[in-house]
CHARMM internal coordinates of N, CA and C (Angstrom, degrees):
IC EDIT
DIST 1 N 1 CA 1.4453
DIST 1 CA 1 C 1.5269
ANGL 1 N 1 CA 1 C 110.29
DIST 1 C 2 N 1.2779
ANGL 1 CA 1 C 2 N 118.36
DIHE 1 N 1 CA 1 C 2 N 130.35
DIST 2 N 2 CA 1.4478
ANGL 1 C 2 N 2 CA 122.77
DIHE 1 CA 1 C 2 N 2 CA -176.86
DIST 2 CA 2 C 1.5311
ANGL 2 N 2 CA 2 C 109.27
DIHE 1 C 2 N 2 CA 2 C -77.45
DIST 2 C 3 N 1.3878
ANGL 2 CA 2 C 3 N 112.27
DIHE 2 N 2 CA 2 C 3 N 149.88
DIST 3 N 3 CA 1.4463
ANGL 2 C 3 N 3 CA 117.57
DIHE 2 CA 2 C 3 N 3 CA 179.71
DIST 3 CA 3 C 1.5472
ANGL 3 N 3 CA 3 C 110.09
DIHE 2 C 3 N 3 CA 3 C -74.54
DIST 3 C 4 N 1.3045
ANGL 3 CA 3 C 4 N 114.88
DIHE 3 N 3 CA 3 C 4 N 147.22
DIST 4 N 4 CA 1.4563
ANGL 3 C 4 N 4 CA 119.25
DIHE 3 CA 3 C 4 N 4 CA 178.51
DIST 4 CA 4 C 1.5075
ANGL 4 N 4 CA 4 C 110.83
DIHE 3 C 4 N 4 CA 4 C -77.81
DIST 4 C 5 N 1.3228
ANGL 4 CA 4 C 5 N 119.59
DIHE 4 N 4 CA 4 C 5 N 127.60
DIST 5 N 5 CA 1.4584
ANGL 4 C 5 N 5 CA 121.29
DIHE 4 CA 4 C 5 N 5 CA -179.33
DIST 5 CA 5 C 1.5181
ANGL 5 N 5 CA 5 C 111.59
DIHE 4 C 5 N 5 CA 5 C -66.28
DIST 5 C 6 N 1.3362
ANGL 5 CA 5 C 6 N 117.55
DIHE 5 N 5 CA 5 C 6 N 138.08
DIST 6 N 6 CA 1.4437
ANGL 5 C 6 N 6 CA 120.30
DIHE 5 CA 5 C 6 N 6 CA -179.90
DIST 6 CA 6 C 1.4996
ANGL 6 N 6 CA 6 C 110.45
DIHE 5 C 6 N 6 CA 6 C -77.89
DIST 6 C 7 N 1.3436
ANGL 6 CA 6 C 7 N 113.18
DIHE 6 N 6 CA 6 C 7 N 141.70
DIST 7 N 7 CA 1.4687
ANGL 6 C 7 N 7 CA 118.05
DIHE 6 CA 6 C 7 N 7 CA 179.18
DIST 7 CA 7 C 1.5187
ANGL 7 N 7 CA 7 C 110.81
DIHE 6 C 7 N 7 CA 7 C -75.09
DIST 7 C 8 N 1.3440
ANGL 7 CA 7 C 8 N 114.31
DIHE 7 N 7 CA 7 C 8 N 138.61
DIST 8 N 8 CA 1.4193
ANGL 7 C 8 N 8 CA 118.75
DIHE 7 CA 7 C 8 N 8 CA 178.86
DIST 8 CA 8 C 1.5346
ANGL 8 N 8 CA 8 C 112.69
DIHE 7 C 8 N 8 CA 8 C -101.05
DIST 8 C 9 N 1.3126
ANGL 8 CA 8 C 9 N 116.01
DIHE 8 N 8 CA 8 C 9 N 6.19
DIST 9 N 9 CA 1.4867
ANGL 8 C 9 N 9 CA 120.25
DIHE 8 CA 8 C 9 N 9 CA -176.08
DIST 9 CA 9 C 1.5379
ANGL 9 N 9 CA 9 C 109.86
DIHE 8 C 9 N 9 CA 9 C -62.32
DIST 9 C 10 N 1.3117
ANGL 9 CA 9 C 10 N 117.29
DIHE 9 N 9 CA 9 C 10 N -42.91
DIST 10 N 10 CA 1.4411
ANGL 9 C 10 N 10 CA 121.12
DIHE 9 CA 9 C 10 N 10 CA -176.88
DIST 10 CA 10 C 1.5424
ANGL 10 N 10 CA 10 C 110.22
DIHE 9 C 10 N 10 CA 10 C -61.88
DIST 10 C 11 N 1.3382
ANGL 10 CA 10 C 11 N 116.90
DIHE 10 N 10 CA 10 C 11 N -44.15
DIST 11 N 11 CA 1.4329
ANGL 10 C 11 N 11 CA 121.34
DIHE 10 CA 10 C 11 N 11 CA -179.78
DIST 11 CA 11 C 1.5436
ANGL 11 N 11 CA 11 C 111.72
DIHE 10 C 11 N 11 CA 11 C -66.81
DIST 11 C 12 N 1.2927
ANGL 11 CA 11 C 12 N 116.95
DIHE 11 N 11 CA 11 C 12 N -39.30
DIST 12 N 12 CA 1.4698
ANGL 11 C 12 N 12 CA 120.00
DIHE 11 CA 11 C 12 N 12 CA -179.67
DIST 12 CA 12 C 1.5357
ANGL 12 N 12 CA 12 C 109.46
DIHE 11 C 12 N 12 CA 12 C -68.18
DIST 12 C 13 N 1.3495
ANGL 12 CA 12 C 13 N 116.44
DIHE 12 N 12 CA 12 C 13 N -42.76
DIST 13 N 13 CA 1.4833
ANGL 12 C 13 N 13 CA 118.97
DIHE 12 CA 12 C 13 N 13 CA 178.67
DIST 13 CA 13 C 1.4961
ANGL 13 N 13 CA 13 C 111.61
DIHE 12 C 13 N 13 CA 13 C -63.97
DIST 13 C 14 N 1.3622
ANGL 13 CA 13 C 14 N 116.72
DIHE 13 N 13 CA 13 C 14 N -41.07
DIST 14 N 14 CA 1.4376
ANGL 13 C 14 N 14 CA 120.43
DIHE 13 CA 13 C 14 N 14 CA 178.37
DIST 14 CA 14 C 1.5142
ANGL 14 N 14 CA 14 C 112.46
DIHE 13 C 14 N 14 CA 14 C -62.68
DIST 14 C 15 N 1.3227
ANGL 14 CA 14 C 15 N 116.68
DIHE 14 N 14 CA 14 C 15 N -40.39
DIST 15 N 15 CA 1.4758
ANGL 14 C 15 N 15 CA 120.75
DIHE 14 CA 14 C 15 N 15 CA 178.20
DIST 15 CA 15 C 1.5045
ANGL 15 N 15 CA 15 C 111.24
DIHE 14 C 15 N 15 CA 15 C -66.84
DIST 15 C 16 N 1.3332
ANGL 15 CA 15 C 16 N 118.55
DIHE 15 N 15 CA 15 C 16 N -39.15
DIST 16 N 16 CA 1.4486
ANGL 15 C 16 N 16 CA 122.46
DIHE 15 CA 15 C 16 N 16 CA 177.26
DIST 16 CA 16 C 1.5219
ANGL 16 N 16 CA 16 C 112.03
DIHE 15 C 16 N 16 CA 16 C -64.00
DIST 16 C 17 N 1.3185
ANGL 16 CA 16 C 17 N 116.86
DIHE 16 N 16 CA 16 C 17 N -42.54
DIST 17 N 17 CA 1.4564
ANGL 16 C 17 N 17 CA 121.82
DIHE 16 CA 16 C 17 N 17 CA 179.26
DIST 17 CA 17 C 1.5109
ANGL 17 N 17 CA 17 C 110.96
DIHE 16 C 17 N 17 CA 17 C -65.48
DIST 17 C 18 N 1.3403
ANGL 17 CA 17 C 18 N 115.51
DIHE 17 N 17 CA 17 C 18 N -44.58
DIST 18 N 18 CA 1.5085
ANGL 17 C 18 N 18 CA 120.23
DIHE 17 CA 17 C 18 N 18 CA 177.82
DIST 18 CA 18 C 1.5396
ANGL 18 N 18 CA 18 C 111.21
DIHE 17 C 18 N 18 CA 18 C -61.96
DIST 18 C 19 N 1.3191
ANGL 18 CA 18 C 19 N 115.41
DIHE 18 N 18 CA 18 C 19 N -42.81
DIST 19 N 19 CA 1.4659
ANGL 18 C 19 N 19 CA 119.02
DIHE 18 CA 18 C 19 N 19 CA -179.89
DIST 19 CA 19 C 1.5326
ANGL 19 N 19 CA 19 C 111.56
DIHE 18 C 19 N 19 CA 19 C -65.54
DIST 19 C 20 N 1.3392
ANGL 19 CA 19 C 20 N 117.57
DIHE 19 N 19 CA 19 C 20 N -40.02
DIST 20 N 20 CA 1.4213
ANGL 19 C 20 N 20 CA 122.51
DIHE 19 CA 19 C 20 N 20 CA 177.98
DIST 20 CA 20 C 1.5226
ANGL 20 N 20 CA 20 C 112.79
DIHE 19 C 20 N 20 CA 20 C -62.58
DIST 20 C 21 N 1.3491
ANGL 20 CA 20 C 21 N 114.49
DIHE 20 N 20 CA 20 C 21 N -45.37
DIST 21 N 21 CA 1.4665
ANGL 20 C 21 N 21 CA 119.17
DIHE 20 CA 20 C 21 N 21 CA 178.09
DIST 21 CA 21 C 1.5095
ANGL 21 N 21 CA 21 C 111.24
DIHE 20 C 21 N 21 CA 21 C -64.52
DIST 21 C 22 N 1.2933
ANGL 21 CA 21 C 22 N 117.73
DIHE 21 N 21 CA 21 C 22 N -40.24
DIST 22 N 22 CA 1.4496
ANGL 21 C 22 N 22 CA 121.62
DIHE 21 CA 21 C 22 N 22 CA 177.77
DIST 22 CA 22 C 1.5251
ANGL 22 N 22 CA 22 C 112.33
DIHE 21 C 22 N 22 CA 22 C -62.47
DIST 22 C 23 N 1.3379
ANGL 22 CA 22 C 23 N 115.92
DIHE 22 N 22 CA 22 C 23 N -40.43
DIST 23 N 23 CA 1.4460
ANGL 22 C 23 N 23 CA 120.31
DIHE 22 CA 22 C 23 N 23 CA 177.47
DIST 23 CA 23 C 1.5208
ANGL 23 N 23 CA 23 C 111.62
DIHE 22 C 23 N 23 CA 23 C -66.88
DIST 23 C 24 N 1.3402
ANGL 23 CA 23 C 24 N 118.98
DIHE 23 N 23 CA 23 C 24 N -37.03
DIST 24 N 24 CA 1.4591
ANGL 23 C 24 N 24 CA 121.87
DIHE 23 CA 23 C 24 N 24 CA 177.53
DIST 24 CA 24 C 1.5408
ANGL 24 N 24 CA 24 C 110.28
DIHE 23 C 24 N 24 CA 24 C -65.42
DIST 24 C 25 N 1.3434
ANGL 24 CA 24 C 25 N 117.19
DIHE 24 N 24 CA 24 C 25 N -39.82
DIST 25 N 25 CA 1.4590
ANGL 24 C 25 N 25 CA 120.70
DIHE 24 CA 24 C 25 N 25 CA 179.89
DIST 25 CA 25 C 1.5074
ANGL 25 N 25 CA 25 C 110.63
DIHE 24 C 25 N 25 CA 25 C -65.05
DIST 25 C 26 N 1.3451
ANGL 25 CA 25 C 26 N 116.01
DIHE 25 N 25 CA 25 C 26 N -43.30
DIST 26 N 26 CA 1.4523
ANGL 25 C 26 N 26 CA 119.88
DIHE 25 CA 25 C 26 N 26 CA -178.73
DIST 26 CA 26 C 1.5446
ANGL 26 N 26 CA 26 C 110.38
DIHE 25 C 26 N 26 CA 26 C -65.56
DIST 26 C 27 N 1.3257
ANGL 26 CA 26 C 27 N 116.81
DIHE 26 N 26 CA 26 C 27 N -39.74
DIST 27 N 27 CA 1.4924
ANGL 26 C 27 N 27 CA 120.31
DIHE 26 CA 26 C 27 N 27 CA 179.13
DIST 27 CA 27 C 1.5451
ANGL 27 N 27 CA 27 C 109.08
DIHE 26 C 27 N 27 CA 27 C -65.42
DIST 27 C 28 N 1.2974
ANGL 27 CA 27 C 28 N 118.81
DIHE 27 N 27 CA 27 C 28 N -39.96
DIST 28 N 28 CA 1.4476
ANGL 27 C 28 N 28 CA 122.69
DIHE 27 CA 27 C 28 N 28 CA 178.30
DIST 28 CA 28 C 1.5179
ANGL 28 N 28 CA 28 C 111.26
DIHE 27 C 28 N 28 CA 28 C -61.24
DIST 28 C 29 N 1.3480
ANGL 28 CA 28 C 29 N 115.68
DIHE 28 N 28 CA 28 C 29 N -47.20
DIST 29 N 29 CA 1.4670
ANGL 28 C 29 N 29 CA 120.58
DIHE 28 CA 28 C 29 N 29 CA -179.74
DIST 29 CA 29 C 1.5340
ANGL 29 N 29 CA 29 C 109.29
DIHE 28 C 29 N 29 CA 29 C -62.00
DIST 29 C 30 N 1.3015
ANGL 29 CA 29 C 30 N 118.16
DIHE 29 N 29 CA 29 C 30 N -45.61
DIST 30 N 30 CA 1.4688
ANGL 29 C 30 N 30 CA 120.52
DIHE 29 CA 29 C 30 N 30 CA -179.92
DIST 30 CA 30 C 1.5124
ANGL 30 N 30 CA 30 C 113.77
DIHE 29 C 30 N 30 CA 30 C -64.61
DIST 30 C 31 N 1.3274
ANGL 30 CA 30 C 31 N 117.40
DIHE 30 N 30 CA 30 C 31 N -38.56
DIST 31 N 31 CA 1.4554
ANGL 30 C 31 N 31 CA 121.18
DIHE 30 CA 30 C 31 N 31 CA 179.27
DIST 31 CA 31 C 1.5329
ANGL 31 N 31 CA 31 C 110.63
DIHE 30 C 31 N 31 CA 31 C -69.93
DIST 31 C 32 N 1.3597
ANGL 31 CA 31 C 32 N 117.52
DIHE 31 N 31 CA 31 C 32 N -37.62
DIST 32 N 32 CA 1.4485
ANGL 31 C 32 N 32 CA 119.41
DIHE 31 CA 31 C 32 N 32 CA 177.55
DIST 32 CA 32 C 1.5534
ANGL 32 N 32 CA 32 C 110.22
DIHE 31 C 32 N 32 CA 32 C -65.79
DIST 32 C 33 N 1.3289
ANGL 32 CA 32 C 33 N 117.07
DIHE 32 N 32 CA 32 C 33 N -40.50
DIST 33 N 33 CA 1.4393
ANGL 32 C 33 N 33 CA 121.14
DIHE 32 CA 32 C 33 N 33 CA 178.47
DIST 33 CA 33 C 1.5216
ANGL 33 N 33 CA 33 C 110.67
DIHE 32 C 33 N 33 CA 33 C -63.56
DIST 33 C 34 N 1.3127
ANGL 33 CA 33 C 34 N 117.39
DIHE 33 N 33 CA 33 C 34 N -42.72
DIST 34 N 34 CA 1.4591
ANGL 33 C 34 N 34 CA 120.70
DIHE 33 CA 33 C 34 N 34 CA -179.15
DIST 34 CA 34 C 1.5360
ANGL 34 N 34 CA 34 C 110.85
DIHE 33 C 34 N 34 CA 34 C -66.77
DIST 34 C 35 N 1.3384
ANGL 34 CA 34 C 35 N 115.69
DIHE 34 N 34 CA 34 C 35 N -37.90
DIST 35 N 35 CA 1.4453
ANGL 34 C 35 N 35 CA 118.87
DIHE 34 CA 34 C 35 N 35 CA 179.55
DIST 35 CA 35 C 1.5635
ANGL 35 N 35 CA 35 C 111.52
DIHE 34 C 35 N 35 CA 35 C -68.79
DIST 35 C 36 N 1.3042
ANGL 35 CA 35 C 36 N 116.69
DIHE 35 N 35 CA 35 C 36 N -33.62
DIST 36 N 36 CA 1.4537
ANGL 35 C 36 N 36 CA 121.59
DIHE 35 CA 35 C 36 N 36 CA 176.98
DIST 36 CA 36 C 1.5420
ANGL 36 N 36 CA 36 C 109.54
DIHE 35 C 36 N 36 CA 36 C -67.92
DIST 36 C 37 N 1.3250
ANGL 36 CA 36 C 37 N 116.80
DIHE 36 N 36 CA 36 C 37 N -40.14
DIST 37 N 37 CA 1.4892
ANGL 36 C 37 N 37 CA 120.03
DIHE 36 CA 36 C 37 N 37 CA -179.05
DIST 37 CA 37 C 1.5038
ANGL 37 N 37 CA 37 C 110.96
DIHE 36 C 37 N 37 CA 37 C -69.94
DIST 37 C 38 N 1.3356
ANGL 37 CA 37 C 38 N 119.34
DIHE 37 N 37 CA 37 C 38 N -31.79
DIST 38 N 38 CA 1.4762
ANGL 37 C 38 N 38 CA 121.92
DIHE 37 CA 37 C 38 N 38 CA -176.74
DIST 38 CA 38 C 1.5087
ANGL 38 N 38 CA 38 C 109.99
DIHE 37 C 38 N 38 CA 38 C -97.60
DIST 38 C 39 N 1.3096
ANGL 38 CA 38 C 39 N 117.64
DIHE 38 N 38 CA 38 C 39 N 26.64
DIST 39 N 39 CA 1.4551
ANGL 38 C 39 N 39 CA 122.85
DIHE 38 CA 38 C 39 N 39 CA -178.96
DIST 39 CA 39 C 1.5035
ANGL 39 N 39 CA 39 C 111.40
DIHE 38 C 39 N 39 CA 39 C -63.03
DIST 39 C 40 N 1.3006
ANGL 39 CA 39 C 40 N 116.51
DIHE 39 N 39 CA 39 C 40 N -37.50
DIST 40 N 40 CA 1.4927
ANGL 39 C 40 N 40 CA 121.13
DIHE 39 CA 39 C 40 N 40 CA -178.86
DIST 40 CA 40 C 1.5039
ANGL 40 N 40 CA 40 C 108.24
DIHE 39 C 40 N 40 CA 40 C -80.28
DIST 40 C 41 N 1.3498
ANGL 40 CA 40 C 41 N 116.53
DIHE 40 N 40 CA 40 C 41 N 134.16
DIST 41 N 41 CA 1.4581
ANGL 40 C 41 N 41 CA 121.47
DIHE 40 CA 40 C 41 N 41 CA 179.27
DIST 41 CA 41 C 1.5171
ANGL 41 N 41 CA 41 C 108.63
DIHE 40 C 41 N 41 CA 41 C -97.36
DIST 41 C 42 N 1.2980
ANGL 41 CA 41 C 42 N 115.67
DIHE 41 N 41 CA 41 C 42 N -168.84
DIST 42 N 42 CA 1.4370
ANGL 41 C 42 N 42 CA 120.38
DIHE 41 CA 41 C 42 N 42 CA -179.84
DIST 42 CA 42 C 1.5334
ANGL 42 N 42 CA 42 C 109.79
DIHE 41 C 42 N 42 CA 42 C -64.59
DIST 42 C 43 N 1.3448
ANGL 42 CA 42 C 43 N 116.63
DIHE 42 N 42 CA 42 C 43 N 154.81
DIST 43 N 43 CA 1.4481
ANGL 42 C 43 N 43 CA 120.41
DIHE 42 CA 42 C 43 N 43 CA -179.56
DIST 43 CA 43 C 1.4980
ANGL 43 N 43 CA 43 C 110.58
DIHE 42 C 43 N 43 CA 43 C -61.33
DIST 43 C 44 N 1.3582
ANGL 43 CA 43 C 44 N 116.64
DIHE 43 N 43 CA 43 C 44 N 141.77
DIST 44 N 44 CA 1.4618
ANGL 43 C 44 N 44 CA 121.63
DIHE 43 CA 43 C 44 N 44 CA 179.87
DIST 44 CA 44 C 1.4914
ANGL 44 N 44 CA 44 C 110.25
DIHE 43 C 44 N 44 CA 44 C -83.54
DIST 44 C 45 N 1.3409
ANGL 44 CA 44 C 45 N 116.16
DIHE 44 N 44 CA 44 C 45 N 147.61
DIST 45 N 45 CA 1.4352
ANGL 44 C 45 N 45 CA 118.35
DIHE 44 CA 44 C 45 N 45 CA 174.79
DIST 45 CA 45 C 1.5287
ANGL 45 N 45 CA 45 C 111.03
DIHE 44 C 45 N 45 CA 45 C -77.35
DIST 45 C 46 N 1.2932
ANGL 45 CA 45 C 46 N 118.18
DIHE 45 N 45 CA 45 C 46 N 172.37
DIST 46 N 46 CA 1.4602
ANGL 45 C 46 N 46 CA 123.39
DIHE 45 CA 45 C 46 N 46 CA -173.48
DIST 46 CA 46 C 1.5344
ANGL 46 N 46 CA 46 C 111.88
DIHE 45 C 46 N 46 CA 46 C -65.34
DIST 46 C 47 N 1.3392
ANGL 46 CA 46 C 47 N 116.99
DIHE 46 N 46 CA 46 C 47 N -38.12
DIST 47 N 47 CA 1.4725
ANGL 46 C 47 N 47 CA 120.44
DIHE 46 CA 46 C 47 N 47 CA -177.68
DIST 47 CA 47 C 1.5409
ANGL 47 N 47 CA 47 C 108.50
DIHE 46 C 47 N 47 CA 47 C -67.48
DIST 47 C 48 N 1.3102
ANGL 47 CA 47 C 48 N 118.39
DIHE 47 N 47 CA 47 C 48 N -43.59
DIST 48 N 48 CA 1.4709
ANGL 47 C 48 N 48 CA 120.04
DIHE 47 CA 47 C 48 N 48 CA -178.65
DIST 48 CA 48 C 1.5305
ANGL 48 N 48 CA 48 C 109.23
DIHE 47 C 48 N 48 CA 48 C -66.20
DIST 48 C 49 N 1.3193
ANGL 48 CA 48 C 49 N 118.21
DIHE 48 N 48 CA 48 C 49 N -39.48
DIST 49 N 49 CA 1.4702
ANGL 48 C 49 N 49 CA 121.09
DIHE 48 CA 48 C 49 N 49 CA 178.02
DIST 49 CA 49 C 1.5347
ANGL 49 N 49 CA 49 C 110.47
DIHE 48 C 49 N 49 CA 49 C -61.17
DIST 49 C 50 N 1.3055
ANGL 49 CA 49 C 50 N 116.65
DIHE 49 N 49 CA 49 C 50 N -41.09
DIST 50 N 50 CA 1.4855
ANGL 49 C 50 N 50 CA 120.00
DIHE 49 CA 49 C 50 N 50 CA 179.13
DIST 50 CA 50 C 1.5254
ANGL 50 N 50 CA 50 C 111.54
DIHE 49 C 50 N 50 CA 50 C -63.08
DIST 50 C 51 N 1.3519
ANGL 50 CA 50 C 51 N 115.93
DIHE 50 N 50 CA 50 C 51 N -41.59
DIST 51 N 51 CA 1.4708
ANGL 50 C 51 N 51 CA 121.20
DIHE 50 CA 50 C 51 N 51 CA -179.73
DIST 51 CA 51 C 1.5365
ANGL 51 N 51 CA 51 C 109.86
DIHE 50 C 51 N 51 CA 51 C -64.23
DIST 51 C 52 N 1.2996
ANGL 51 CA 51 C 52 N 116.59
DIHE 51 N 51 CA 51 C 52 N -45.09
DIST 52 N 52 CA 1.4713
ANGL 51 C 52 N 52 CA 119.61
DIHE 51 CA 51 C 52 N 52 CA 179.67
DIST 52 CA 52 C 1.4988
ANGL 52 N 52 CA 52 C 111.14
DIHE 51 C 52 N 52 CA 52 C -65.25
DIST 52 C 53 N 1.3007
ANGL 52 CA 52 C 53 N 116.88
DIHE 52 N 52 CA 52 C 53 N -42.62
DIST 53 N 53 CA 1.4669
ANGL 52 C 53 N 53 CA 120.17
DIHE 52 CA 52 C 53 N 53 CA 179.67
DIST 53 CA 53 C 1.5112
ANGL 53 N 53 CA 53 C 111.86
DIHE 52 C 53 N 53 CA 53 C -63.21
DIST 53 C 54 N 1.3328
ANGL 53 CA 53 C 54 N 116.53
DIHE 53 N 53 CA 53 C 54 N -41.25
DIST 54 N 54 CA 1.4690
ANGL 53 C 54 N 54 CA 120.62
DIHE 53 CA 53 C 54 N 54 CA 179.04
DIST 54 CA 54 C 1.5249
ANGL 54 N 54 CA 54 C 111.17
DIHE 53 C 54 N 54 CA 54 C -65.99
DIST 54 C 55 N 1.3450
ANGL 54 CA 54 C 55 N 114.90
DIHE 54 N 54 CA 54 C 55 N -39.64
DIST 55 N 55 CA 1.4825
ANGL 54 C 55 N 55 CA 118.78
DIHE 54 CA 54 C 55 N 55 CA 179.56
DIST 55 CA 55 C 1.5252
ANGL 55 N 55 CA 55 C 110.88
DIHE 54 C 55 N 55 CA 55 C -65.36
DIST 55 C 56 N 1.3082
ANGL 55 CA 55 C 56 N 116.34
DIHE 55 N 55 CA 55 C 56 N -35.35
DIST 56 N 56 CA 1.4783
ANGL 55 C 56 N 56 CA 117.85
DIHE 55 CA 55 C 56 N 56 CA -178.55
DIST 56 CA 56 C 1.5453
ANGL 56 N 56 CA 56 C 111.27
DIHE 55 C 56 N 56 CA 56 C -74.30
DIST 56 C 57 N 1.3590
ANGL 56 CA 56 C 57 N 114.25
DIHE 56 N 56 CA 56 C 57 N -33.39
DIST 57 N 57 CA 1.4730
ANGL 56 C 57 N 57 CA 117.31
DIHE 56 CA 56 C 57 N 57 CA -179.57
DIST 57 CA 57 C 1.5196
ANGL 57 N 57 CA 57 C 114.56
DIHE 56 C 57 N 57 CA 57 C -77.70
DIST 57 C 58 N 1.3119
ANGL 57 CA 57 C 58 N 115.71
DIHE 57 N 57 CA 57 C 58 N -27.02
DIST 58 N 58 CA 1.4779
ANGL 57 C 58 N 58 CA 119.90
DIHE 57 CA 57 C 58 N 58 CA -174.58
DIST 58 CA 58 C 1.5272
ANGL 58 N 58 CA 58 C 108.90
DIHE 57 C 58 N 58 CA 58 C -83.97
DIST 58 C 59 N 1.3419
ANGL 58 CA 58 C 59 N 118.89
DIHE 58 N 58 CA 58 C 59 N 121.42
DIST 59 N 59 CA 1.4655
ANGL 58 C 59 N 59 CA 120.60
DIHE 58 CA 58 C 59 N 59 CA -179.83
DIST 59 CA 59 C 1.5541
ANGL 59 N 59 CA 59 C 110.98
DIHE 58 C 59 N 59 CA 59 C -71.97
DIST 59 C 60 N 1.3045
ANGL 59 CA 59 C 60 N 116.56
DIHE 59 N 59 CA 59 C 60 N 144.75
DIST 60 N 60 CA 1.4471
ANGL 59 C 60 N 60 CA 122.57
DIHE 59 CA 59 C 60 N 60 CA 179.53
DIST 60 CA 60 C 1.5080
ANGL 60 N 60 CA 60 C 109.66
DIHE 59 C 60 N 60 CA 60 C -76.43
DIST 60 C 61 N 1.3163
ANGL 60 CA 60 C 61 N 115.75
DIHE 60 N 60 CA 60 C 61 N 146.30
DIST 61 N 61 CA 1.4500
ANGL 60 C 61 N 61 CA 120.75
DIHE 60 CA 60 C 61 N 61 CA -179.13
DIST 61 CA 61 C 1.4742
ANGL 61 N 61 CA 61 C 111.88
DIHE 60 C 61 N 61 CA 61 C -95.71
END
COOR INIT
IC SEED 1 N 1 CA 1 C
IC BUILD
């Protein structure tokens, strides 16, 4: 009697899930790094700087 061949479906599914999770982790790391690098926005004009500076110096009531 011949041996029954083992199914490879479980191994293939496990590899696909592992690869998908790894890809998601790598995308998250890359997007976090890109967000950190783009933290600075466009330079502020003089009027906006003055408003921010005044707001920081003025104590809240």
